[in-house]
C-alpha positions in Angstrom: -3.5 21.4 23.9 -1.6 24.6 23.2 1.2 22.7 21.5 -1.5 20.8 19.2 -3.0 24.4 18.2 0.6 26.0 17.6 1.6 23.6 14.7 -2.0 22.9 13.3 -2.2 23.8 9.5 -6.1 24.3 9.7 -6.7 28.2 9.4 -9.6 27.9 11.5 -7.8 26.3 14.2 -5.1 29.0 14.0 -7.8 31.9 14.1 -10.0 30.5 16.7 -7.3 29.0 18.9 -9.5 26.1 19.4 -9.4 22.4 18.3 -12.2 21.6 15.8 -14.5 19.7 18.3 -14.8 22.9 20.2 -15.9 25.0 17.3 -19.4 26.7 18.0 -21.7 28.6 15.5 -20.5 31.9 16.9 -16.9 30.9 16.1 -17.9 30.1 12.5 -19.7 33.3 12.0 -16.7 35.2 13.4 -14.4 33.6 11.1 -16.7 34.2 7.9 -16.9 38.0 9.0 -13.5 38.4 9.8 -11.9 36.5 6.8 -14.5 37.9 4.2 -15.8 34.4 3.3 -18.3 34.9 0.4 -19.7 31.3 0.0 -20.6 28.4 2.1 -20.5 24.8 0.7 -22.3 21.8 2.5 -21.0 18.4 1.6 -22.3 15.1 2.3 -21.4 11.6 1.3 -24.0 9.8 -1.0 -24.7 6.3 -1.8 -21.9 6.2 -4.3 -19.5 6.9 -1.6 -18.3 10.5 -3.2 -19.1 13.8 -1.7 -22.0 15.9 -3.0 -22.1 19.7 -2.8 -24.7 22.4 -2.1 -23.6 25.9 -2.6 -24.6 29.1 -0.8 -23.9 32.6 -1.4 -23.7 34.7 1.7 -26.1 37.7 1.0 -26.6 38.9 4.6 -26.1 37.8 8.4 -29.9 36.6 8.8 -29.6 34.1 6.1 -26.2 32.9 7.2 -27.7 32.4 10.9 -30.5 30.5 9.0 -28.4 27.9 7.3 -26.0 27.5 10.1 -28.9 27.0 12.6 -31.3 24.8 10.5 -29.3 23.3 7.6 -31.0 22.8 4.2 -33.4 20.3 2.4 -32.5 18.0 -0.6 -34.0 15.1 -2.5 -32.9 12.0 -0.8 -34.0 9.7 -3.3 -31.2 11.1 -5.8 -28.7 10.8 -3.0 -29.7 7.2 -1.8 -31.8 5.5 -4.5 -31.4 2.0 -3.0 -33.5 2.9 0.3 -35.3 6.2 -0.1 -38.7 6.0 -2.0 -39.1 9.1 -4.7 -42.6 9.7 -3.2 -41.3 10.4 0.3 -37.7 11.7 -0.3 -37.0 15.0 1.4 -34.2 15.0 3.8 -32.2 17.5 5.8 -28.6 18.2 5.7 -27.1 19.9 8.9 -23.5 21.0 9.0 -21.1 19.7 11.7 -19.2 22.6 12.9 -16.1 20.6 13.9 -15.5 19.8 10.2 -15.5 23.3 8.9 -12.6 24.1 6.5 -11.4 26.7 4.0 -12.0 25.2 0.3 -8.5 25.1 -1.1 -9.7 24.8 -4.6 -12.1 27.6 -5.0 -10.9 31.2 -6.1 -13.8 32.5 -4.1 -13.2 32.6 -0.3 -15.5 29.7 0.6 -16.1 27.8 4.1 -17.1 24.1 3.6 -18.9 21.8 6.2 -19.4 18.1 6.2 -23.1 17.3 7.0 -25.4 14.9 8.7 -28.7 13.6 7.3 -31.9 14.1 9.2 -35.4 13.0 8.1 -38.7 14.7 7.8 -39.2 14.7 11.8 -35.8 16.1 12.4 -34.4 12.8 13.6 -31.1 11.4 12.5 -31.8 9.4 9.2 -31.5 5.7 10.3 -30.0 4.3 7.1 -27.3 7.3 6.7 -24.0 5.6 6.8 -22.4 8.3 9.1 -25.3 7.6 11.4 -24.9 3.8 11.5 -21.0 4.4 12.4 -22.4 6.7 15.3 -24.7 3.7 16.5 -21.9 1.3 16.1 -19.5 3.2 18.3 -22.2 3.9 20.9 -23.2 0.0 21.2 -19.4 -0.6 21.3 -19.0 1.7 24.3 -22.0 0.5 26.0 -21.1 -3.0 25.8 -17.5 -2.7 26.6 -17.1 0.2 28.6 -14.2 1.2 26.2 -14.1 3.4 23.0 -12.9 2.4 19.6 -10.4 4.4 17.4 -9.2 3.8 13.9 -7.2 5.2 10.9 -6.8 4.3 7.4 -4.0 3.7 4.7 -5.3 5.2 1.5 -3.7 3.8 -1.7 -4.1 5.3 -5.3 -2.6 5.4 -8.5 -1.4 8.6 -10.4 -1.7 8.2 -14.1 0.2 10.5 -16.7 1.9 10.3 -20.1 4.8 7.9 -20.1 8.5 9.4 -19.5 11.8 8.1 -20.6 13.9 9.7 -17.8 15.0 7.6 -14.7 12.7 4.6 -15.4 12.0 2.1 -12.6 11.5 -1.7 -12.9 7.9 -2.5 -12.8 6.1 -3.0 -9.3 9.4 -2.0 -7.6 8.8 1.8 -6.4 8.1 1.1 -2.6 9.3 4.1 -0.8 11.1 5.2 -3.9 12.4 8.9 -4.6 12.3 11.3 -7.2 13.3 11.2 -9.9 12.8 7.5 -10.1 9.0 8.2 -9.2 7.4 11.3 -10.8 4.7 12.5 -8.4 6.4 12.9 -5.1 5.6 16.6 -5.3 2.2 16.1 -6.2 1.7 13.6 -3.2 3.3 16.1 -1.0 0.9 18.9 -2.0 -2.2 16.5 -1.5 -0.7 15.9 2.1 -0.4 19.5 2.9 -4.0 20.5 1.6 -5.3 17.5 3.4 -3.8 18.8 6.7 -5.1 22.2 6.2 -8.7 21.0 6.0 -8.3 19.1 9.2 -6.7 15.6 8.2 -4.2 14.0 10.9 -1.4 12.5 8.6 1.1 10.1 9.8 3.1 10.0 6.6 3.0 9.4 2.8 5.2 7.5 0.4 5.4 5.6 -3.1 3.9 2.4 -3.0 5.2 -0.9 -4.8 2.8 -0.6 -7.7 4.3 1.2 -10.8 4.1 0.2 -14.5 3.4 1.6 -18.0 0.7 0.7 -20.1 -0.5 2.1 -23.5 1.7 5.1 -23.2 0.7 5.9 -19.7 2.7 5.7 -16.6 0.8 4.5 -13.5 2.5 5.2 -10.2 0.9 3.8 -6.8 1.1 6.2 -3.6 0.1 5.9 -0.2 -1.1 8.4 2.6 -1.4 7.0 6.0 -3.3 8.7 8.8 -2.9 8.9 12.5 -5.1 7.0 14.9 -8.3 9.1 16.1 -11.8 9.2 16.9 -13.4 6.7 14.3 -16.0 9.0 12.8 -13.3 11.6 12.3 -11.2 8.8 10.7 -13.9 8.3 8.1 -14.3 11.9 7.6 -10.7 12.4 6.8 -10.4 9.4 4.2 -13.5 10.7 2.5 -12.0 14.5 2.4 -8.7 13.0 1.3 -10.1 11.3 -1.7 -11.7 14.5 -2.6 -8.5 16.5 -2.2 -6.5 14.1 -4.3 -8.9 13.9 -7.2 -9.4 17.8 -7.3 -5.6 18.4 -7.3 -5.0 15.7 -10.0 -7.6 17.6 -12.1 -5.7 21.0 -11.6 -2.6 19.2 -12.5 -3.9 17.2 -15.8 -3.5 14.0 -13.9 -5.9 11.1 -13.5 -6.1 9.2 -10.2 -8.0 6.0 -9.3 -8.5 4.2 -5.9 -10.0 1.2 -7.9 -9.2 -2.3 -6.4 -7.6 -3.6 -9.5 -6.0 -1.7 -12.5 -4.8 -4.3 -14.9 -4.0 -8.0 -14.5 -0.8 -9.0 -12.8 -0.2 -5.5 -11.3 -1.1 -4.3 -7.6 -4.3 -3.0 -6.9 -5.3 -0.3 -4.3 -6.0 -1.5 -0.7 -7.6 0.3 2.2 -6.1 -1.1 5.3 -7.9 0.1 8.5 -5.9 0.1 11.7 -8.0 -0.2 15.2 -7.4 0.6 18.8 -9.4 0.1 21.7 -8.9 2.5 24.4 -10.2 3.5 27.9 -12.3 6.5 28.1 -9.1 8.4 29.5 -7.3 7.4 26.2 -5.1 4.3 27.5 -4.5 1.9 24.9 -6.1 -1.3 26.3 -4.9 -3.9 23.7 -1.3 -4.3 25.4 0.0 -5.3 28.7 3.7 -5.2 29.6 4.9 -4.9 26.0 2.6 -7.8 24.8 -0.9 -8.1 23.0 -3.4 -9.0 25.6 -6.8 -10.5 26.0 -8.9 -7.5 25.1 -6.8 -7.2 21.7 -7.2 -11.1 21.1 -11.0 -10.8 22.0 -11.7 -8.2 19.4 -9.5 -10.1 16.7 -11.9 -13.0 17.2 -14.7 -10.8 16.4 -12.8 -9.7 13.1 -12.1 -13.4 12.4 -15.7 -14.3 12.9 -17.0 -11.3 10.8 -14.3 -11.1 8.1 -16.2 -12.9 5.5 -19.0 -10.5 5.7 -17.0 -7.6 6.4 -16.2 -7.7 2.6 -19.8 -6.4 1.9 -18.7 -3.0 3.1 -15.0 -3.1 2.0 -15.0 -4.8 -1.4 -17.9 -3.6 -3.1 -17.7 -4.4 -6.7 -16.5 -7.2 -9.0 -12.9 -5.9 -9.4 -12.4 -6.1 -5.6 -12.2 -9.7 -6.2 -9.7 -9.5 -9.0 -7.5 -7.8 -6.5 -7.5 -10.9 -4.2 -6.3 -13.2 -6.8 -2.8 -12.1 -6.5 -0.8 -12.0 -3.3 -3.6 -10.6 -1.3 -4.8 -12.3 1.9 -7.8 -14.8 1.4 -7.3 -17.0 4.3 -9.2 -16.0 7.3 -6.3 -16.0 10.0 -4.4 -13.3 11.8 -0.6 -13.1 12.7 2.3 -10.8 13.9 3.6 -8.5 11.3 2.9 -10.9 8.2 1.4 -9.2 5.4 -0.4 -12.5 4.2 -3.0 -12.5 6.6 -6.4 -10.9 6.8 -5.8 -9.1 10.5 -2.0 -8.1 11.2 -0.4 -7.1 14.3 2.0 -4.5 12.8 5.5 -3.9 14.3 5.1 -1.6 17.3 7.2 -0.2 20.0 7.0 -3.0 22.7 10.6 -3.3 23.1 12.6 -1.4 25.9 15.4 -0.3 23.7 15.9 3.5 23.2 16.8 3.5 19.7 16.9 7.2 19.1 19.4 7.6 22.0 21.3 4.7 20.3 21.8 6.8 17.1 22.0 10.2 18.6 24.3 10.1 21.7 23.5 13.6 22.7 19.9 12.8 23.5 18.4 11.9 26.9 16.7 8.4 27.5 13.1 8.4 26.1 10.6 7.8 28.8 7.4 7.8 26.8 5.5 4.4 26.7 5.4 4.0 22.8 3.6 0.7 23.3 0.5 2.9 23.4 0.8 3.4 19.6 0.1 -0.3 19.0 -2.8 -1.2 16.6 -4.4 -4.0 15.0 -4.7 -3.9 11.1 -7.8 -5.3 9.1 -6.1 -5.8 5.6 -8.6 -6.9 3.0 -10.5 -3.9 2.2 -9.9 -1.9 -0.9 -10.6 1.4 -2.5 -14.1 0.4 -3.5 -15.0 0.5 0.4 -18.2 2.3 1.7 -15.9 3.7 4.4 -18.6 4.7 6.9 -20.2 1.4 6.9 -16.8 -0.6 6.6 -15.6 1.3 10.0 -19.1 0.6 11.4 -18.9 -3.1 10.5 -15.3 -3.3 12.1 -16.7 -1.8 15.3 -19.6 -4.0 15.3 -17.2 -7.1 14.7 -15.1 -6.0 17.7 -18.1 -5.7 19.8 -19.1 -9.0 18.9 -15.7 -10.6 20.2 -16.7 -9.4 23.4 -20.1 -10.9 23.2 -18.7 -14.4 22.2 -18.5 -17.1 24.7 -15.3 -18.6 23.2 -13.4 -15.6 21.7 -9.9 -16.3 23.2 -10.2 -20.1 22.1 -11.4 -18.8 18.7 -8.6 -16.4 18.2 -6.0 -19.1 19.2 -7.4 -21.3 16.5 -7.1 -18.5 13.8 -3.8 -17.4 14.7 -0.7 -18.5 12.4 3.0 -18.0 12.7 4.9 -15.1 11.2 5.9 -17.5 8.2 2.6 -19.1 7.0 4.8 -20.8 4.3 6.2 -23.3 6.7 4.9 -26.8 6.2 3.3 -26.7 9.7 1.4 -23.5 9.0 0.3 -24.7 5.4 -1.3 -27.6 6.8 -3.3 -25.6 9.5 -4.4 -23.1 6.9 -6.1 -25.8 5.1 -8.4 -25.9 7.9 -9.3 -22.2 8.0 -12.1 -20.5 6.1 -11.5 -18.3 3.0 -12.8 -14.9 2.2 -15.6 -14.8 -0.7 -14.5 -14.9 -4.0 -17.3 -12.6 -5.5 -19.8 -10.0 -4.6 -22.3 -12.8 -4.7 -20.5 -14.8 -2.2 -19.8 -11.7 -0.2 -23.7 -11.2 0.0 -24.2 -14.5 1.1 -21.9 -14.2 4.0 -23.4 -10.9 4.9 -26.9 -12.8 5.0 -25.3 -15.5 7.4 -23.9 -12.9 9.7 -26.7 -10.2 9.4 -28.0 -10.7 13.0 -24.6 -9.6 14.2 -24.6 -6.3 12.5 -28.5 -5.6 13.2 -28.0 -6.4 17.1 -28.3 -3.3 19.3 -30.1 -1.7 16.3 -27.0 -0.5 14.4 -27.5 -1.8 10.9 -31.2 -1.6 9.8 -32.6 -4.8 8.5 -33.7 -2.9 5.3 -30.2 -1.6 4.7 -28.9 -5.1 4.9 -31.5 -6.2 2.4 -30.2 -3.6 0.1 -26.6 -4.3 0.3 -27.5 -7.9 -0.4 -29.5 -7.1 -3.3 -26.9 -4.8 -4.6 -24.0 -7.1 -4.4 -26.2 -10.0 -6.0 -27.2 -7.6 -8.8 -23.5 -7.8 -10.2 -24.2 -11.7 -10.9 -20.5 -12.4 -10.5 -20.7 -15.8 -8.7 -18.6 -17.4 -11.2 -16.5 -14.3 -12.1 -13.1 -16.2 -11.8 -14.0 -18.7 -14.3 -15.6 -16.3 -16.6 -12.4 -14.1 -16.8 -10.1 -17.1 -17.2 -12.2 -17.9 -20.5 -12.6 -14.1 -21.5 -9.7 -12.1 -20.0 -11.0 -9.0 -21.9 -14.1 -9.1 -19.5 -11.8 -8.1 -16.5 -10.5 -4.8 -18.4 -14.2 -4.1 -19.1 -15.0 -4.2 -15.6 -11.9 -2.2 -14.5 -12.7 0.4 -16.9 -16.4 0.5 -15.6 -15.4 0.9 -11.8 -12.1 3.0 -12.4 -13.5 5.7 -10.3 -15.4 3.8 -7.5 -15.5 5.0 -4.2 
């Protein structure tokens, strides 16, 4: 624990000598007083997936105690118009001390918190996405006796005026370095700020997508996180988007997490890696260097629910433009292949000591690195409702353990690493396809709704609202429509350019 604190970049961790989950109200007040914090910001995620903010000026100790003890009130109808009525809309927002961070963009010393929603009776708001994720995690643990962890890969485009120096061929910037890519420094600063506010980052790099259009350069980047508690993973993705947008604004840049930018170019995905652990933290998905029945049981759940998970992970019509080009559409899984919906990424399940091989002065490495193995769900994109997507994945994994024929179904949907081999192509003809529109996604959610509503995780009225929202796009025939009228794709891309 001391080692984690020693190199942690969060100023609160350094000052309090505690990891965030141990923060108390007394700790927060001590930090505020000693660091001369002038303002408090409550931040909370609304129906549109973006952070909203409530500002407090600290005028005296009594008022500080009050807002940290009881939270604040707001108009829930303006935050969640789809399922809160205007005539009964008051909600409480209550700060979660473990999420406290110093605002890196405010000139005034400011401390921020992510908040949870409560209803008029002081109970967790049933339809709040963060609360649904909590319920999903509890139901998974109760059903399986294990815990569910996750992390995300956040892709985004940076957009600026075109340059003439050190140009790179379109769609060829994967892991490229400066000066052939232009925004490595911007990405590095984003990563540093995300770490300072509590994000656990694995690494960042330039992605494959890069192109020029109408005098602008579009450069795709990715920041990937470390596997952690699933609620924390969701919080980190939300805050990372906030950091990237704010820093871009300071730089005079534009950024987008949109699923599709323009025809023929890579869109922004939001791949989610999952792990199933024992309560003592042991990865339960591998045995003796191989993926085991626990992992395959969860995968069976992902395969069953993949089509309806798009309702949370692919939430506007442009999501289905992205799936037209080189994205997984057949519901199958496989080892290392990037053409499948669920991928088992390359892990460290071999016994070779690669570090000692290239560094002869190093002693043999004894750590069991197979504990790092994950299973990756690849079809979500930048439009995803992050809390509901992760809740849906937890429910899908739990459903795998409730299926009678999970392992048989997992075997049926497993494909060879090279899905383009003739024998695999023939098998894939018999596998189901992902939805091709929001309309179809809504139909799939309707078919699977009892899975999500079981154990009281997703309220029925929320499923109704999501189906209604997806249907409202009226995009059942969107692919045929854009074939006849390509300009319609660009209109929709512009409309949802800053989704999520």
